[in-house]
KEKOLGU-884537 format. One record per atom (N, C-alpha, C, CB): x, y, z; residue in three letters. Coordinates in Angstrom, 2 decimals, padded with zeros to 5 digits. Atoms other than C-alpha are relative to their C-alpha. Glycine has a CB too. Layout:
N
<<X, Y, Z>, ala>
...
This chain:
133
<<000.50, -000.56, -001.42>, unk>
<<056.36, 021.21, -031.36>, unk>
<<-001.20, -000.06, 000.39>, unk>
<<000.19, 001.22, 000.20>, unk>
<<001.48, 000.12, -000.24>, unk>
<<052.61, 021.44, -031.54>, unk>
<<-000.54, -001.14, 000.23>, unk>
<<-000.70, 000.42, -000.94>, unk>
<<000.30, 001.40, -000.33>, unk>
<<052.16, 017.88, -031.79>, unk>
<<000.35, -000.59, 001.22>, unk>
<<000.52, -000.76, -000.86>, unk>
<<-000.65, 000.50, -001.34>, unk>
<<054.04, 017.11, -028.50>, unk>
<<-001.20, 000.92, 001.08>, unk>
<<002.06, 000.57, 000.17>, unk>
<<000.73, -001.04, -000.59>, unk>
<<051.57, 020.11, -027.09>, unk>
<<-000.98, -000.93, 000.26>, unk>
<<-000.37, 001.33, -000.80>, unk>
<<001.70, 000.61, 000.14>, unk>
<<048.36, 018.41, -028.37>, unk>
<<000.24, -001.62, 000.44>, unk>
<<-000.81, 000.11, -002.01>, unk>
<<000.09, 001.42, -000.37>, unk>
<<049.27, 014.77, -027.46>, unk>
<<000.41, 000.19, 001.72>, unk>
<<001.20, -001.10, -001.06>, unk>
<<-000.24, 000.07, -001.49>, unk>
<<050.07, 015.94, -023.75>, unk>
<<-001.42, 000.95, 000.31>, unk>
<<001.74, 000.74, 000.60>, unk>
<<001.15, -000.73, -000.32>, unk>
<<046.83, 018.33, -023.86>, unk>
<<-001.39, -000.70, -000.18>, unk>
<<000.04, 001.16, -000.78>, unk>
<<001.33, 000.64, -000.01>, unk>
<<044.32, 015.78, -024.73>, unk>
<<-000.49, -001.07, 001.23>, unk>
<<-000.05, -000.74, -001.31>, unk>
<<000.17, 000.91, -001.15>, unk>
<<044.40, 013.47, -021.80>, unk>
<<-001.03, 001.12, 000.73>, unk>
<<001.57, -000.51, 000.90>, unk>
<<000.71, -000.87, -001.22>, unk>
<<043.29, 016.74, -019.59>, unk>
<<-001.11, 000.53, -000.90>, unk>
<<001.04, 001.36, 000.82>, unk>
<<001.28, -000.21, 000.73>, unk>
<<040.74, 017.84, -022.49>, unk>
<<-001.02, -001.22, 000.36>, unk>
<<000.30, 000.08, -001.65>, unk>
<<000.87, 001.30, -000.02>, unk>
<<039.22, 014.08, -022.33>, unk>
<<-000.44, 000.12, 001.58>, unk>
<<000.95, -001.60, -000.44>, unk>
<<000.80, -000.19, -001.50>, unk>
<<038.94, 014.34, -018.39>, unk>
<<-000.65, 001.28, -000.04>, unk>
<<001.02, -000.02, 001.41>, unk>
<<000.77, -001.41, -000.36>, unk>
<<037.59, 017.71, -018.36>, unk>
<<-001.72, -000.55, -000.85>, unk>
<<001.07, 001.84, -001.01>, unk>
<<001.09, 000.29, 000.64>, unk>
<<034.80, 016.31, -021.04>, unk>
<<-000.95, -001.33, 000.80>, unk>
<<000.52, -000.32, -001.49>, unk>
<<000.44, 001.27, -000.68>, unk>
<<034.46, 013.01, -019.09>, unk>
<<-000.92, 000.88, 001.45>, unk>
<<001.66, -001.22, 000.51>, unk>
<<000.65, -000.34, -000.87>, unk>
<<033.66, 014.95, -016.20>, unk>
<<-001.38, 000.74, -000.09>, unk>
<<000.77, 000.53, 000.56>, unk>
<<001.33, -000.71, 000.24>, unk>
<<031.18, 017.22, -017.67>, unk>
<<-000.91, -001.21, -000.13>, unk>
<<-000.03, 001.02, -001.37>, unk>
<<000.98, 001.14, 000.53>, unk>
<<029.33, 014.27, -019.13>, unk>
<<-000.41, -000.82, 001.43>, unk>
<<000.88, -001.16, -001.27>, unk>
<<000.60, 000.52, -001.08>, unk>
<<028.99, 013.04, -015.80>, unk>
<<-000.57, 000.63, 001.27>, unk>
<<000.74, -000.73, 000.31>, unk>
<<000.68, -001.05, -000.53>, unk>
<<027.78, 016.18, -014.33>, unk>
<<-001.55, -000.14, -000.59>, unk>
<<000.77, 001.40, -000.37>, unk>
<<001.44, -000.23, 000.95>, unk>
<<025.05, 016.12, -017.13>, unk>
<<-000.53, -001.52, 000.51>, unk>
<<000.25, 000.22, -002.16>, unk>
<<000.55, 001.35, 000.00>, unk>
<<024.42, 012.43, -016.70>, unk>
<<-000.67, 000.18, 001.63>, unk>
<<001.33, -001.37, -000.29>, unk>
<<000.41, -000.14, -001.09>, unk>
<<023.91, 013.26, -012.77>, unk>
<<-001.31, 000.84, 000.25>, unk>
<<000.99, 000.40, 000.57>, unk>
<<001.01, -000.96, -000.02>, unk>
<<021.69, 016.29, -013.50>, unk>
<<-001.54, -000.52, -000.88>, unk>
<<000.75, 001.36, -000.68>, unk>
<<001.21, 000.53, 000.33>, unk>
<<019.33, 014.25, -015.79>, unk>
<<-000.60, -000.85, 000.79>, unk>
<<000.05, -000.52, -001.04>, unk>
<<000.61, 001.01, -000.62>, unk>
<<019.01, 011.46, -013.59>, unk>
<<-000.69, 000.49, 001.41>, unk>
<<001.03, -001.09, 000.18>, unk>
<<000.53, -000.70, -001.19>, unk>
<<017.92, 013.97, -010.53>, unk>
<<-001.71, 000.75, -000.75>, unk>
<<001.46, 001.42, 000.62>, unk>
<<001.58, -000.68, 000.93>, unk>
<<015.29, 015.72, -013.23>, unk>
<<-000.89, -001.18, -000.11>, unk>
<<000.26, 000.66, -001.90>, unk>
<<001.05, 001.46, 000.18>, unk>
<<014.06, 012.04, -014.13>, unk>
<<-000.52, -000.34, 001.39>, unk>
<<000.92, -001.55, -000.63>, unk>
<<000.55, 000.25, -001.11>, unk>
<<013.63, 011.18, -010.52>, unk>
<<-001.01, 001.14, 000.30>, unk>
<<001.00, -000.19, 000.99>, unk>
<<000.99, -000.72, -000.47>, unk>
<<011.81, 014.30, -009.80>, unk>
<<-001.44, 000.05, -000.72>, unk>
<<000.52, 001.19, 000.08>, unk>
<<000.87, 000.02, 000.92>, unk>
<<009.90, 014.06, -013.02>, unk>
<<-001.25, -001.23, 000.57>, unk>
<<000.85, -000.30, -001.46>, unk>
<<000.81, 001.25, -000.13>, unk>
<<008.72, 010.39, -011.93>, unk>
<<-001.23, 000.31, 001.59>, unk>
<<001.40, -001.54, 000.26>, unk>
<<000.64, -000.16, -001.74>, unk>
<<007.95, 012.02, -007.96>, unk>
<<-001.31, 000.51, -000.53>, unk>
<<000.92, 001.34, 001.34>, unk>
<<001.39, -000.45, -000.23>, unk>
<<005.58, 014.43, -009.57>, unk>
<<-000.90, -000.66, -000.96>, unk>
<<-000.15, 001.52, -000.13>, unk>
<<000.80, 000.85, 000.98>, unk>
<<003.99, 011.97, -012.33>, unk>
<<-000.81, -000.92, 001.22>, unk>
<<001.11, -001.01, -001.24>, unk>
<<001.19, 000.98, -001.32>, unk>
<<002.89, 009.91, -009.00>, unk>
<<-001.01, 000.76, 000.76>, unk>
<<000.87, -000.73, 001.45>, unk>
<<000.62, -000.82, -000.99>, unk>
<<001.79, 012.72, -007.11>, unk>
<<-001.41, 000.58, -001.03>, unk>
<<001.24, 001.34, 000.67>, unk>
<<001.04, -000.37, 000.51>, unk>
<<-000.61, 013.73, -009.89>, unk>
<<-000.80, -001.18, -000.27>, unk>
<<000.26, 000.78, -001.03>, unk>
<<000.67, 000.91, 000.06>, unk>
<<-001.58, 010.52, -010.45>, unk>
<<-000.82, -000.58, 001.20>, unk>
<<000.71, -000.69, -000.47>, unk>
<<000.61, 000.57, -001.27>, unk>
<<-002.69, 009.93, -006.92>, unk>
<<-001.04, 001.25, 000.05>, unk>
<<001.16, -000.24, 001.48>, unk>
<<000.89, -000.41, 000.03>, unk>
<<-004.43, 013.03, -007.44>, unk>
<<-001.34, 000.16, -000.80>, unk>
<<000.42, 000.56, 000.18>, unk>
<<001.10, 000.73, 000.86>, unk>
<<-006.33, 011.88, -010.35>, unk>
<<-001.10, -000.96, 000.58>, unk>
<<000.70, -000.82, -000.95>, unk>
<<000.73, 001.26, -000.21>, unk>
<<-007.36, 008.89, -008.67>, unk>
<<-000.89, 000.45, 001.26>, unk>
<<001.06, -001.39, 000.31>, unk>
<<001.12, -000.30, -001.24>, unk>
<<-008.80, 010.67, -005.50>, unk>
<<-000.96, 001.01, -000.60>, unk>
<<000.71, 000.70, 001.52>, unk>
<<000.86, -000.62, 000.65>, unk>
<<-010.38, 013.19, -008.11>, unk>
<<-001.27, -001.04, -000.19>, unk>
<<000.65, 000.52, -001.26>, unk>
<<001.05, 000.91, 000.65>, unk>
<<-012.30, 010.22, -009.88>, unk>
<<-000.85, -000.68, 001.47>, unk>
<<000.90, -001.38, -001.13>, unk>
<<000.91, 000.59, -001.45>, unk>
<<-013.18, 008.37, -006.38>, unk>
<<-000.79, 001.12, 000.38>, unk>
<<000.98, -000.47, 001.50>, unk>
<<000.89, -000.77, -000.48>, unk>
<<-014.74, 011.36, -005.17>, unk>
<<-001.18, 000.23, -000.77>, unk>
<<000.53, 001.05, 000.28>, unk>
<<001.39, -000.38, 000.85>, unk>
<<-016.79, 011.98, -008.11>, unk>
<<-000.48, -001.28, 000.08>, unk>
<<000.09, 000.61, -001.66>, unk>
<<000.78, 000.79, -000.09>, unk>
<<-017.89, 008.67, -007.95>, unk>
<<-000.67, -000.52, 001.44>, unk>
<<000.55, -000.78, -000.65>, unk>
<<000.98, 000.16, -001.24>, unk>
<<-018.94, 008.74, -004.31>, unk>
<<-001.02, 000.92, 000.07>, unk>
<<000.67, 000.12, 001.28>, unk>
<<000.72, -000.83, -000.45>, unk>
<<-020.51, 011.45, -004.91>, unk>
<<-001.09, 000.33, -001.29>, unk>
<<000.89, 001.12, 000.56>, unk>
<<001.40, 000.62, 000.55>, unk>
<<-022.90, 009.79, -007.60>, unk>
<<000.24, 000.14, -001.53>, unk>
<<-001.52, 000.91, 000.54>, unk>
<<-000.17, -000.07, 001.22>, unk>
<<-021.37, 010.69, -010.72>, unk>
<<001.05, -001.09, -000.66>, unk>
<<000.33, 001.31, -000.19>, unk>
<<-000.66, 001.21, 000.32>, unk>
<<-019.87, 007.93, -012.74>, unk>
<<001.51, 000.74, -000.66>, unk>
<<-001.05, -001.06, -001.18>, unk>
<<-000.96, -000.30, 000.60>, unk>
<<-016.11, 008.50, -013.82>, unk>
<<000.02, 000.25, -001.39>, unk>
<<000.70, -000.74, 000.29>, unk>
<<000.22, 000.21, 001.17>, unk>
<<-016.89, 007.49, -017.21>, unk>
<<-000.74, 001.49, -000.78>, unk>
<<-000.85, -001.32, 000.05>, unk>
<<000.63, -001.30, 000.58>, unk>
<<-019.21, 010.85, -017.42>, unk>
<<000.61, 001.07, 000.41>, unk>
<<-001.37, 000.21, 000.31>, unk>
<<-000.73, -001.30, -000.45>, unk>
<<-016.88, 013.13, -015.74>, unk>
<<001.36, 000.17, -001.20>, unk>
<<000.62, -000.23, 001.85>, unk>
<<-000.73, 000.32, 001.15>, unk>
<<-014.27, 011.98, -018.81>, unk>
<<-000.69, 000.31, -001.29>, unk>
<<000.34, -001.35, 000.05>, unk>
<<000.53, -000.51, 001.01>, unk>
<<-016.91, 012.46, -021.38>, unk>
<<-000.22, 001.50, 000.03>, unk>
<<-001.06, -000.65, -000.19>, unk>
<<000.20, -001.54, 000.10>, unk>
<<-017.83, 015.99, -020.17>, unk>
<<001.27, 000.52, 000.26>, unk>
<<-001.06, 000.64, 001.00>, unk>
<<-001.33, -000.96, 000.45>, unk>
<<-014.07, 016.80, -020.29>, unk>
<<000.28, -000.30, -001.43>, unk>
<<001.48, -000.33, 000.91>, unk>
<<-000.28, 000.07, 001.36>, unk>
<<-013.95, 015.30, -023.86>, unk>
<<-001.18, 001.27, -000.84>, unk>
<<-000.24, -001.79, -000.49>, unk>
<<000.58, -000.66, 000.69>, unk>
<<-017.01, 017.41, -024.98>, unk>
<<000.37, 001.52, 000.13>, unk>
<<-001.19, -000.34, 000.18>, unk>
<<-000.44, -001.39, 000.03>, unk>
<<-015.55, 020.53, -023.41>, unk>
<<000.96, 000.29, -000.65>, unk>
<<000.26, 000.47, 001.04>, unk>
<<-001.40, -000.11, 000.86>, unk>
<<-012.27, 019.91, -025.04>, unk>
<<-000.58, 000.02, -001.51>, unk>
<<001.18, -001.46, 000.28>, unk>
<<000.60, -000.25, 001.25>, unk>
<<-014.66, 019.61, -028.38>, unk>
<<-000.28, 001.23, -000.31>, unk>
<<-001.05, -000.63, -000.16>, unk>
<<000.79, -001.27, -000.36>, unk>
<<-016.43, 022.65, -027.60>, unk>
<<001.47, 001.24, -000.19>, unk>
<<-000.86, -000.18, 001.96>, unk>
<<-001.31, -000.70, -000.24>, unk>
<<-012.84, 024.49, -027.06>, unk>
<<000.61, -000.03, -001.72>, unk>
<<001.11, -001.00, 001.33>, unk>
<<-000.40, 000.09, 000.96>, unk>
<<-011.46, 022.97, -030.22>, unk>
<<-001.05, 000.82, -001.24>, unk>
<<000.26, -001.38, -000.01>, unk>
<<000.49, -000.60, 001.06>, unk>
<<-014.42, 024.33, -032.46>, unk>
<<000.35, 001.42, 000.04>, unk>
<<-001.38, -000.22, -000.09>, unk>
<<-000.15, -001.42, 000.06>, unk>
<<-014.18, 027.65, -031.25>, unk>
<<001.43, 000.59, -000.38>, unk>
<<-000.39, 000.50, 001.31>, unk>
<<-001.60, -000.47, 000.93>, unk>
<<-010.21, 027.92, -032.00>, unk>
<<-000.04, -000.23, -001.50>, unk>
<<001.46, -001.03, 000.49>, unk>
<<000.38, 000.00, 001.56>, unk>
<<-011.44, 026.83, -035.60>, unk>
<<-000.22, 000.99, -000.37>, unk>
<<-001.01, -000.66, -000.46>, unk>
<<000.71, -001.09, 000.32>, unk>
<<-013.57, 029.37, -035.37>, unk>
<<000.38, 001.40, 000.02>, unk>
<<-000.88, -000.08, 000.62>, unk>
<<-000.91, -000.73, -000.56>, unk>
<<-011.13, 031.93, -034.35>, unk>
<<001.10, -000.07, -000.95>, unk>
<<000.31, -000.42, 001.33>, unk>
<<-000.96, -000.23, 000.93>, unk>
<<-008.81, 031.00, -036.70>, unk>
<<-000.18, -000.10, -001.59>, unk>
<<000.89, -000.80, 000.35>, unk>
<<000.82, -000.09, 001.63>, unk>
<<-010.94, 031.19, -039.85>, unk>
<<000.54, 001.50, -000.71>, unk>
<<-002.14, 000.08, 000.21>, unk>
<<-000.25, -001.57, 000.75>, unk>
<<-009.88, 033.96, -042.10>, unk>
<<-001.33, 001.39, -000.04>, unk>
<<000.29, -000.45, -001.81>, unk>
<<000.94, -000.92, -000.05>, unk>
<<-011.66, 037.28, -042.02>, unk>
<<-001.18, 000.12, -000.81>, unk>
<<000.54, 000.94, -000.11>, unk>
<<000.86, -000.62, 001.18>, unk>
<<-013.42, 037.19, -045.28>, unk>
<<-001.05, -001.52, 000.46>, unk>
<<000.97, 000.21, -002.06>, unk>
<<001.07, 001.31, -000.44>, unk>
<<-015.14, 033.60, -044.05>, unk>
<<-001.08, 000.29, 000.98>, unk>
<<000.79, -001.23, 000.72>, unk>
<<001.04, -000.56, -000.93>, unk>
<<-018.36, 034.51, -042.65>, unk>
<<-000.56, -001.23, 000.60>, unk>
<<-001.14, 000.92, -000.72>, unk>
<<000.50, 000.88, -000.83>, unk>
<<-019.98, 032.79, -039.83>, unk>
<<-001.51, -000.11, -000.03>, unk>
<<000.47, 000.28, 001.22>, unk>
<<001.29, -000.12, 000.30>, unk>
<<-023.85, 031.91, -040.80>, unk>
<<-000.43, 000.52, 001.18>, unk>
<<-000.68, -001.18, -000.45>, unk>
<<000.85, -000.34, -000.96>, unk>
<<-026.43, 034.00, -039.01>, unk>
<<000.82, 001.50, 000.77>, unk>
<<-000.23, -001.45, 001.02>, unk>
<<-000.46, -001.03, -000.45>, unk>
<<-023.81, 036.76, -038.36>, unk>
<<000.42, 001.23, -001.11>, unk>
<<001.03, -000.49, 000.78>, unk>
<<-000.10, -000.96, 000.90>, unk>
<<-023.89, 040.23, -040.07>, unk>
<<001.17, 000.70, -000.01>, unk>
<<-000.94, 000.79, 000.10>, unk>
<<-001.48, -000.69, -000.18>, unk>
<<-020.14, 041.88, -040.95>, unk>
<<-000.55, 001.70, 000.23>, unk>
<<001.22, -000.28, -001.72>, unk>
<<000.27, -001.38, -000.58>, unk>
<<-019.88, 045.09, -039.11>, unk>
<<000.53, 001.27, -001.18>, unk>
<<000.92, 000.11, 001.60>, unk>
<<-000.50, -000.97, 001.00>, unk>
<<-019.55, 048.46, -041.24>, unk>
<<000.47, 001.21, 000.75>, unk>
<<-001.09, 000.38, -001.06>, unk>
<<-000.51, -001.25, -000.62>, unk>
<<-017.79, 051.35, -040.41>, unk>
<<-000.69, 001.40, -000.85>, unk>
<<001.77, -000.05, -000.11>, unk>
<<000.50, -001.26, 000.44>, unk>
<<-019.63, 054.73, -040.46>, unk>
<<000.53, 001.13, 000.04>, unk>
<<-000.90, 000.24, 000.44>, unk>
<<-000.32, -001.28, -000.24>, unk>
<<-018.50, 058.09, -041.00>, unk>
<<-001.08, 000.72, 000.15>, unk>
<<000.76, 000.52, -000.88>, unk>
<<001.46, -000.81, -000.53>, unk>
<<-020.67, 061.16, -039.61>, unk>
<<-000.09, 000.50, -001.55>, unk>
<<000.11, 001.54, 001.53>, unk>
<<000.45, -000.84, 001.72>, unk>
<<-020.78, 062.53, -043.94>, unk>
<<-001.03, -001.00, -000.39>, unk>
<<001.50, 000.08, -001.53>, unk>
<<000.75, 000.98, 000.32>, unk>
<<-022.44, 059.11, -044.34>, unk>
<<-001.29, -000.37, 000.58>, unk>
<<000.67, -000.85, 000.08>, unk>
<<001.25, -000.11, -000.79>, unk>
<<-026.35, 059.25, -043.41>, unk>
<<-000.31, -001.75, 000.63>, unk>
<<-001.39, 000.70, -001.17>, unk>
<<000.34, 001.41, -000.46>, unk>
<<-027.15, 055.99, -041.44>, unk>
<<-000.99, -000.76, -001.02>, unk>
<<-000.72, 000.08, 001.47>, unk>
<<000.74, 000.76, 000.97>, unk>
<<-028.86, 053.33, -043.46>, unk>
<<-001.50, 000.23, 000.63>, unk>
<<000.55, -001.68, -000.13>, unk>
<<001.07, 000.06, -000.41>, unk>
<<-032.55, 052.99, -043.44>, unk>
<<-000.40, -001.00, 000.95>, unk>
<<-000.60, 000.00, -000.89>, unk>
<<000.18, 000.98, -001.30>, unk>
<<-033.72, 051.36, -039.94>, unk>
<<-000.55, -001.03, -000.66>, unk>
<<-000.97, 000.49, 001.31>, unk>
<<000.42, 001.39, 000.18>, unk>
<<-033.98, 047.69, -040.26>, unk>
<<-001.42, -000.31, 000.74>, unk>
<<001.15, -000.96, 000.57>, unk>
<<000.95, -000.06, -001.03>, unk>
<<-037.35, 046.44, -038.68>, unk>
<<000.78, -001.08, 001.36>, unk>
<<-001.68, -000.60, -000.71>, unk>
<<-000.50, 000.39, -000.97>, unk>
<<-036.51, 045.07, -035.37>, unk>
<<-000.35, -001.27, -000.06>, unk>
<<-000.26, 000.63, 001.04>, unk>
<<000.62, 001.43, 000.63>, unk>
<<-036.69, 041.33, -035.44>, unk>
<<-001.15, -000.34, 001.22>, unk>
<<001.41, -001.49, -000.17>, unk>
<<001.18, 000.06, -000.66>, unk>
<<-039.80, 039.98, -033.57>, unk>
<<000.31, -001.48, 000.61>, unk>
<<-001.38, 000.23, -000.99>, unk>
<<-000.31, 001.52, -000.68>, unk>
<<-039.59, 036.81, -031.06>, unk>
<<-001.84, -000.17, 000.62>, unk>
<<001.65, 000.06, 001.72>, unk>
<<001.24, -000.04, -000.16>, unk>
<<-043.17, 035.35, -031.15>, unk>
<<-001.20, 001.08, 000.47>, unk>
<<000.03, -000.80, 000.59>, unk>
<<001.12, -000.75, -000.17>, unk>
<<-045.46, 037.95, -031.88>, unk>
<<000.76, 001.47, 000.90>, unk>
<<-001.31, -001.02, 000.89>, unk>
<<-000.14, -001.25, -000.52>, unk>
<<-043.46, 040.73, -029.69>, unk>
<<001.17, 000.10, -000.56>, unk>
<<-000.13, 000.25, 001.43>, unk>
<<-001.48, -000.60, 000.39>, unk>
<<-040.52, 042.80, -030.55>, unk>
<<000.85, -000.14, 001.01>, unk>
<<000.06, 001.47, -000.36>, unk>
<<-000.78, 000.14, -000.67>, unk>
<<-037.50, 042.45, -029.07>, unk>
<<000.40, 001.18, 001.26>, unk>
<<000.78, -000.29, -000.87>, unk>
<<000.01, -001.05, -001.05>, unk>
<<-037.24, 045.98, -027.37>, unk>
<<-001.10, 000.50, -000.32>, unk>
<<001.09, 001.00, 000.09>, unk>
<<001.10, -000.90, 000.36>, unk>
<<-040.63, 047.41, -027.38>, unk>
<<-000.09, 001.26, 000.80>, unk>
<<-001.27, -000.70, 000.11>, unk>
<<000.10, -001.77, -000.28>, unk>
<<-041.44, 051.05, -027.19>, unk>
<<-000.57, 000.01, 001.62>, unk>
<<-001.44, 001.01, -001.31>, unk>
<<000.73, -000.30, -001.48>, unk>
<<-042.00, 052.32, -023.40>, unk>
<<000.33, 001.16, 000.03>, unk>
<<000.41, -000.76, 001.37>, unk>
<<-000.15, -001.30, -000.43>, unk>
<<-042.57, 055.48, -022.02>, unk>
<<001.27, 000.40, 000.85>, unk>
<<-001.16, 000.28, 000.73>, unk>
<<-001.34, -000.55, -000.87>, unk>
<<-039.82, 057.40, -020.18>, unk>
<<-000.34, -000.61, 001.56>, unk>
<<000.15, 002.03, 000.01>, unk>
<<000.10, 000.47, -001.18>, unk>
<<-039.31, 055.80, -016.77>, unk>
<<000.31, 000.80, 000.88>, unk>
<<000.56, -000.97, 000.16>, unk>
<<-000.46, -001.12, -000.92>, unk>
<<-038.90, 057.99, -013.59>, unk>
<<001.00, -000.65, 000.51>, unk>
<<-000.96, 000.58, 001.08>, unk>
<<-000.95, 000.20, -000.39>, unk>
<<-035.76, 057.86, -011.88>, unk>
<<-000.34, -000.19, 001.61>, unk>
<<000.86, 000.97, -000.51>, unk>
<<000.42, 000.40, -001.08>, unk>
<<-035.79, 056.48, -008.41>, unk>
<<000.22, 001.24, 001.08>, unk>
<<000.69, -001.30, 000.28>, unk>
<<-000.10, -001.21, -000.55>, unk>
<<-034.91, 059.93, -006.63>, unk>
<<-001.53, 000.71, -000.40>, unk>
<<001.39, 000.76, -000.60>, unk>
<<001.19, -000.48, 000.28>, unk>
<<-038.01, 060.95, -008.57>, unk>
<<-001.44, -000.59, 000.54>, unk>
<<000.05, -000.03, -001.27>, unk>
<<000.87, 000.71, -000.39>, unk>
<<-040.16, 058.48, -007.39>, unk>
<<-000.48, 000.17, 001.93>, unk>
<<000.60, -001.37, -000.53>, unk>
<<-000.11, -000.44, -001.81>, unk>
<<-039.62, 059.52, -003.23>, unk>
<<-000.65, 001.01, -000.33>, unk>
<<001.57, 000.37, 000.97>, unk>
<<000.76, -001.01, -000.38>, unk>
<<-040.87, 062.95, -004.14>, unk>
<<-001.25, 000.39, -000.07>, unk>
<<000.37, 000.66, -000.31>, unk>
């Protein structure tokens, strides 16, 4: 008895699956057409930007070169950010946690630039309202 029910149900199941496949094909076709429309729009925008860059005196190759340089810089920054914490970047001192029980280390000399200190000692400056008085 079950084989008779199965033999009668398979055409119905096959029809339902074919209809679902047709709807899926229609949906994918509509999405593909929409993607092509968007691609054409973006290509049009790109060509207008490159034309404008050419009219403004900038060569399209120079614009693309600048974009590549920016991409390279971003890649280097991402690589630096992805480095493990124990990998030190040259010239950068690690931070230390100081607690109140530990006295601060002996003050290091301030770095000098061209014979001048970075933050020269200056006398206390009066506030603006003190200058008016």
